[in-house]
C-alpha positions in Angstrom: -1.8 -10.1 -0.3 0.4 -7.6 0.3 2.0 -4.7 -1.4 4.8 -6.8 -2.1 3.3 -9.3 -3.1 2.0 -7.4 -6.6 3.7 -7.5 -10.2 4.8 -4.4 -12.0 2.1 -2.3 -13.4 -0.7 -4.4 -11.5 -3.4 -1.6 -10.3 -4.6 -2.6 -6.7 -7.0 -1.6 -4.0 -5.5 -1.1 -0.6 -8.1 -2.7 2.0 -5.6 -2.4 5.7 -2.7 -3.1 7.3 -1.8 -6.2 9.4 0.2 -6.4 12.1 1.5 -3.4 14.1 1.3 -2.5 17.7 -2.1 -2.7 18.9 -1.7 -0.1 22.3 -3.4 2.6 20.3 -4.8 0.0 17.9 -3.4 -2.9 16.0 -2.0 -1.3 12.4 -2.7 2.4 13.5 1.1 3.9 13.3 1.3 2.0 9.9 -1.8 4.0 8.9 -0.6 7.4 10.0 2.5 6.8 8.3 1.1 6.4 4.7 -1.7 9.1 5.4 1.5 11.4 5.5 2.9 10.1 2.5 -0.3 10.5 0.8 -1.7 6.6 0.7 -5.4 6.3 2.2 -7.5 2.7 2.8 -9.6 2.5 -0.2 -6.9 4.3 -2.3 -6.5 2.5 -5.9 -2.6 2.4 -6.7 -0.5 1.3 -9.5 2.4 -0.8 -8.8 5.5 1.4 -10.5 8.5 -0.6 -9.1 9.5 -2.7 -6.4 13.7 -1.9 -5.8 15.9 -5.3 -5.3 17.7 -6.3 -2.1 14.5 -5.2 0.1 14.5 -2.0 -1.5 10.8 0.0 -1.5 8.2 -0.1 -3.1 6.9 2.4 -5.6 3.3 3.1 -6.1 1.2 5.8 -7.6 -2.1 6.9 -6.3 -4.5 6.8 -8.6 -7.1 9.6 -7.5 -3.9 11.9 -6.9 -1.1 10.9 -9.3 1.0 11.1 -6.1 4.3 8.9 -5.8 4.9 7.0 -2.6 7.9 5.0 -1.8 6.9 2.4 0.7 10.4 0.8 2.8 9.9 -3.1 2.0 8.9 -3.7 5.7 6.0 -1.4 5.6 5.1 -2.9 2.2 4.7 -6.0 3.2 2.1 -5.2 5.9 -0.1 -3.6 3.4 -3.2 -5.5 2.7 -4.4 -4.9 -1.3 -6.9 -6.6 -3.6 -6.4 -6.1 -7.3 -8.5 -3.5 -8.2 -10.8 -5.3 -10.7 -12.0 -7.2 -7.8 -12.7 -4.6 -6.0 -16.4 -3.3 -5.5 -16.8 -0.1 -7.6 -17.9 3.3 -6.0 
């Protein structure tokens, strides 16, 4: 599932990205963009808000408390799974 499929309040683990240009590695541009905002693969997040009319999705990174707004197009490519189903470290 992707971030746009998630429910408000749901806790998730970021698993990767789908799609993207493959010149420099598929999805590397998206991953780089997320990293500059403080969000990385493996982070656990909570969905705080999904703006209507294709607006951004707001998530909070569990480990740092950083809130990250992600445009709907990018959020549709961020692969996540429920944190309860994710293996604990």
